[in-house]
Structures are given as C-alpha cells and as structure tokens.
C-alpha positions, 0 to 999 in steps of 0.5 A: 313082231313076228312080222318085223322079224319073220315076215309072217303075215306077208307069207300068210296073205301072200297067195303061193299057188303060183310059186314052186314048192322050192320057192315056197320052201326058201321062203319057209326057212326064213318065215320059220327061223325070224318067227321061232327067234321072235317066240323065243325071245319074247315067250320062251316056248316050252313043252307042257309035258315032257313025255315023248309024244306016243308015251302013255299018260294018265290024266288025273280027276284033277285035270281042268283042261288048261294044260291037257285036253282030252281027245278021241273016246273020252267016257267014263270018269277020270283018271283017263288013260291014253297016248299023248298025241302032243306035248302042248307049248307053253310060254315060260315068260312073257316079255312084250315091249310097251307100245309108246306111239300114238293111240291111232296107230295102236293097230297098225301090225306093220306100216306100209313101205315106200322106197324112195329113188 
C-alpha cells in the first residue's frame, strides 16, 4: 500500500546521490503525501502521549516498555521522571485488505510494469 499510494520503496531503493536537493525535495513531497494518506486510512496513527515534547513526565513502576521506552541515565528504581523526547506513535485501528490472489504472488510488493507502445 505504501508503494502503491506513495511509491515509498521506489524512493528508498533509488540511489539519490546524483540528484539535486531540489529534485529530492520534490520527490519527498509526493512520497510524504501518499504514504501519510495511506497510514491514516489503514492505521489512523496517533501519538502515544498527548504531552508536548520537552515536557516533564513521570513514568510509573508499572511501565512495561511497550508505550514508554526509557533512555539516558536510567538508574535506581521507578518511578522515573524525565523529559519527553518523543511522543511515540500508535495505530488506533488496523484495517488491512485481505489477500485474495494466488499464494505464489503473496510476496510481490509491487508488480513490474511494462508500457506497451
């Protein structure tokens, strides 16, 4: 879906050293739009934490690491207090289409394209 809607794999696998920053920037805008729309439609991505990045946060002892990862100088016993460096991301829904094609084609991310003239 990220390839079909945003051409993400094409962009990531293309060697970009020979392109100008302006050319890369123009490509990134299209990839960003297409992939962002796809993530929203199928996963409704939202921040894990609602606090502003940089704000102080106390992490309770019950934290299992799945929603909050501790970094930096983690010593002693919880609760820990620190600065929110990244709010994290979570999928608030998962609505993936079901594969209906042949099993042999299930791993094809994007088919080859042949333009007939």
